C-alpha positions in Angstrom: -182.3 56.7 -52.3 -185.8 56.1 -51.0 -188.5 55.6 -53.6 -192.0 57.1 -53.3 -194.6 55.4 -55.4 -197.6 57.5 -56.5 -200.1 54.8 -57.3 -203.4 56.2 -58.6 -206.0 54.6 -60.9 -207.6 58.0 -60.8 -204.6 60.2 -61.4 -203.7 63.4 -59.7 -203.8 66.5 -61.9 -200.6 67.2 -63.8 -200.0 70.3 -61.7 -200.2 68.3 -58.5 -197.8 65.6 -59.9 -195.3 68.1 -61.0 -195.2 69.8 -57.6 -195.1 66.5 -55.7 -192.1 65.4 -57.8 -190.3 68.7 -57.3 -190.7 68.6 -53.6 -189.6 65.0 -53.3 -186.6 65.1 -55.7 -185.3 68.3 -54.1 -185.1 66.3 -50.8 -183.3 63.4 -52.5 -186.2 61.0 -53.0 -187.0 59.0 -56.2 -190.6 59.3 -57.4 -192.3 56.7 -59.5 -195.6 57.5 -61.1 -198.0 54.5 -61.5 -201.3 55.7 -63.0 -204.4 54.2 -64.6 -203.4 50.6 -63.9 -205.9 47.9 -65.0 -205.8 45.3 -62.3 -205.1 45.1 -58.6 -202.4 42.6 -59.4 -200.6 45.4 -61.2 -200.4 47.4 -58.0 -199.1 44.3 -56.1 -196.3 44.1 -58.6 -195.5 47.8 -58.5 -195.1 48.2 -54.8 -192.3 45.6 -54.4 -189.4 48.2 -54.5 -191.2 51.2 -53.0 -190.3 52.6 -49.6 -193.4 54.8 -49.4 -196.7 55.0 -51.3 -199.3 57.7 -52.0 -202.8 56.5 -53.0 -206.1 58.1 -53.6 -209.1 55.7 -53.8 -206.8 52.8 -54.5 -207.0 49.7 -52.3 -203.9 49.1 -50.2 -205.0 45.6 -49.3 -203.2 43.0 -47.2 -201.9 41.5 -50.5 -200.4 44.8 -51.6 -198.9 45.6 -48.2 -197.4 42.1 -47.8 -195.8 42.4 -51.2 -194.1 45.7 -50.3 -191.1 44.4 -48.3 -189.4 47.9 -48.2 -192.6 49.8 -47.4 -192.5 52.0 -44.3 -195.4 54.4 -44.9 -198.6 54.7 -46.9 -200.4 58.0 -47.2 -204.0 58.3 -48.4 -204.3 61.7 -50.1 -207.6 62.5 -48.6 -209.5 62.2 -45.4 -211.1 58.7 -45.6 -208.8 55.8 -45.2 -211.0 52.7 -45.2 -209.2 51.7 -48.4 -206.1 50.8 -46.4 -206.0 47.5 -44.5 -204.8 48.9 -41.2 -204.3 45.6 -39.6 -202.0 44.5 -42.4 -200.1 47.8 -42.2 -199.6 47.4 -38.5 -198.5 43.8 -38.8 -195.9 44.8 -41.4 -194.7 47.8 -39.4 -196.1 50.2 -42.0 -197.3 53.6 -40.9 -200.6 54.5 -42.5 -201.7 58.2 -42.7 -204.3 60.3 -44.3 -204.2 64.1 -45.1 -207.2 65.5 -43.2 -208.5 68.9 -44.1 -206.9 69.2 -47.5 -210.1 68.6 -49.4 -212.5 70.0 -46.8 -213.4 73.2 -48.6 -214.1 71.3 -51.9 -216.4 68.9 -50.1 -218.2 71.7 -48.3 -218.8 73.6 -51.6 -220.2 70.4 -53.2 -222.7 70.1 -50.3 -224.2 73.5 -51.2 -224.0 72.8 -54.9 -226.2 69.8 -54.4 -228.5 71.5 -51.9 -229.3 74.3 -54.2 -229.7 72.0 -57.1 -232.4 69.9 -55.2 -234.0 72.9 -53.7 -234.6 74.3 -57.1 -236.1 71.1 -58.4 -233.1 70.2 -60.5 -233.6 73.4 -62.5 -236.6 71.8 -64.3 -238.5 75.0 -64.7 -240.8 74.6 -61.7 -240.9 76.7 -58.6 -238.4 75.5 -55.9 -237.5 76.7 -52.4 -234.8 78.8 -50.8 -232.2 77.6 -48.3 -232.0 81.0 -46.4 -233.6 80.7 -43.0 -233.7 76.9 -43.0 -232.1 74.9 -40.3 -229.0 72.9 -41.2 -227.7 70.1 -39.0 -224.1 69.1 -39.3 -223.5 65.4 -38.3 -219.9 65.3 -37.3 -218.1 68.6 -36.8 -214.7 67.9 -38.2 -212.7 69.7 -40.9 -215.5 69.5 -43.5 -218.2 70.3 -41.0 -216.5 73.5 -40.0 -216.4 74.6 -43.7 -220.0 73.6 -44.2 -221.0 75.8 -41.2 -219.0 78.7 -42.5 -220.7 78.6 -45.9 -224.1 78.0 -44.4 -223.9 81.1 -42.3 -223.2 83.0 -45.5 -226.4 81.7 -46.9 -228.3 82.8 -43.8 -229.0 79.4 -42.5 -229.4 78.5 -38.8 -226.6 76.0 -38.1 -226.7 73.2 -35.6 -224.1 70.4 -35.0 -223.7 67.1 -33.2 -220.3 65.6 -32.5 -219.5 63.9 -29.2 -215.8 64.3 -29.9 -215.8 68.1 -30.3 -216.2 70.6 -27.5 -219.4 72.6 -27.5 -217.3 75.7 -26.8 -215.7 75.3 -30.2 -219.0 75.1 -32.0 -220.4 78.1 -30.1 -217.3 80.1 -31.0 -218.0 79.3 -34.6 -221.6 80.5 -34.3 -223.0 77.0 -34.4 -225.6 75.7 -32.0 -224.5 72.4 -30.4 -227.1 69.7 -29.6 -226.9 66.9 -27.1 -227.9 63.9 -29.3 -228.1 62.8 -32.8 -231.9 62.4 -32.4 -232.2 66.1 -31.4 -230.2 67.1 -34.5 -232.4 65.2 -36.9 -235.7 66.3 -35.3 -234.6 70.0 -35.3 -233.1 70.4 -38.8 -234.7 70.3 -42.3 -231.3 69.8 -43.9 -228.7 67.3 -42.6 -225.2 67.3 -43.9 -223.5 64.0 -43.1 -219.8 63.7 -42.4 -219.4 60.6 -40.2 -216.8 58.0 -41.1 -217.7 54.4 -41.9 -217.0 52.4 -38.7 -218.5 49.4 -37.0 -220.7 51.8 -35.0 -221.8 54.0 -37.9 -222.4 51.6 -40.7 -226.2 51.6 -41.5 -226.7 54.0 -38.5 -228.6 56.5 -40.7 -231.8 54.5 -40.7 -235.5 54.9 -41.0 -236.2 55.6 -37.3 -233.6 58.4 -37.3 -234.5 60.0 -40.6 -238.3 59.8 -39.9 -237.7 62.4 -37.1 -236.8 65.1 -39.6 -239.2 67.9 -40.2 -241.4 68.4 -43.3 -239.4 69.1 -46.4 -236.4 67.1 -45.2 -233.2 66.7 -47.2 -230.4 64.3 -46.4 -227.0 65.3 -47.8 -224.4 62.6 -47.8 -220.8 63.4 -48.7 -219.5 60.8 -46.4 -219.7 57.1 -47.2 -222.6 55.1 -48.6 -222.0 52.4 -46.0 -223.3 54.6 -43.2 -226.7 54.7 -44.9 -229.3 52.0 -44.2 -230.6 51.9 -47.8 -233.7 49.9 -47.0 -234.6 52.4 -44.4 -234.2 55.4 -46.8 -236.3 53.7 -49.4 -239.0 53.0 -46.9 -239.0 56.6 -45.8 -239.1 57.8 -49.5 -242.2 55.7 -49.9 -243.9 57.0 -46.8 -243.0 60.7 -47.1 -243.3 62.4 -50.5 -241.6 65.5 -48.9 -238.3 63.6 -48.2 -235.3 64.0 -50.6 -231.9 62.4 -50.7 -228.7 63.7 -52.3 -225.4 62.0 -52.2 -221.9 62.2 -53.4 -221.9 58.5 -54.1 -224.7 56.5 -55.6 -226.3 53.9 -53.3 -226.5 50.3 -54.4 -230.3 50.7 -54.9 -229.9 53.8 -57.2 -232.0 52.0 -59.9 -234.9 52.0 -57.4 -234.6 55.7 -56.9 -234.6 56.2 -60.7 -237.8 54.1 -61.1 -239.8 55.5 -58.2 -238.6 58.9 -57.0 -237.9 61.1 -59.9 -237.0 64.7 -58.9 -236.5 63.7 -55.2 -232.8 62.6 -55.4 -229.5 63.4 -56.9 -226.3 61.2 -57.0 -223.0 62.2 -58.5 -221.8 59.9 -61.2 -218.7 59.1 -59.1 -217.4 60.5 -55.8 -216.8 64.1 -56.5 -216.2 65.7 -53.1 -212.4 66.2 -53.6 -212.6 66.7 -57.3 -211.3 70.2 -57.6 -207.9 71.2 -58.9 -207.2 73.0 -55.6 -208.0 70.0 -53.4 -206.1 67.7 -55.8 -202.9 69.8 -55.4 -203.3 70.4 -51.7 -203.8 66.7 -50.8 -200.9 65.5 -53.0 -198.5 68.1 -51.6 -199.5 67.2 -48.1 -199.0 63.5 -48.7 -195.4 64.1 -50.0 -194.5 66.4 -47.2 -195.8 64.0 -44.6 -193.7 61.2 -46.1 -190.6 63.3 -46.1 -191.2 64.5 -42.5 -191.8 60.9 -41.4 -188.5 59.7 -42.8 -186.5 62.8 -41.7 -187.9 63.4 -38.2 -190.2 60.4 -37.4 -193.3 62.6 -37.3 -196.4 60.4 -37.2 -199.0 63.2 -36.5 -201.5 61.9 -39.0 -201.0 58.2 -38.3 -204.3 56.2 -38.5 -203.1 52.7 -37.5 -201.7 51.5 -34.2 
């Protein structure tokens, strides 16, 4: 009997765990739940007898993967997978997957929750602004970007997008205006919703020069990764432009500087909250279990992220 280890410092909701167990056991798999562990060394010890593993924000490091001699597949229940050492997975013949799209709506709704919060001056009793009629630029038009566009149109915003990997015809079909460059997106739109992954090319790519192109009253919304932000560049722009605001689903390393200097012009969630809804929690967990079973039963590697 193959064992699926659900290894989560930040546990799934009980509803998600129950459904994941039901699906796996009905197919003849053993499920071991390993939650709220204290040290990374605890995870290293726990994986030794697992054939498959489901993680959330947990770090599947080379040490973890090397210790898992029976491991054939690791699934990150979520879209981002930079917490998996892909080289180590490949070297150990382990298939690494994510579950794209399962938390996309949750992230998109958070985008607008934060946008309205900052537009209304954090509900501090002063007069704010409206988002209807404003131009929203979507930087990367993937699963989350599509949901953001859908919600934005409901708010009456004009929606633009840049993504060199997505056909302009798809954007146009969705009622979104495609642009030819990232510079055009930022110079056109007052609001930018950021959804790029953290890669060698994108790390610190959202910098002073790019952000300074944004129109008056600019707001940068980051529900991606903090690594893509050039924090020095953002601080420089905040100093130079009193109209610029930054809201993020993960606090930057320089959050203390924002608190000291830019009161009312920023908002950071206390921890990454994009996928923190009961619906997204259940969807991602169930998808992860089904992908593991499908991998073992049919060899399906549709969502594989390593070579």
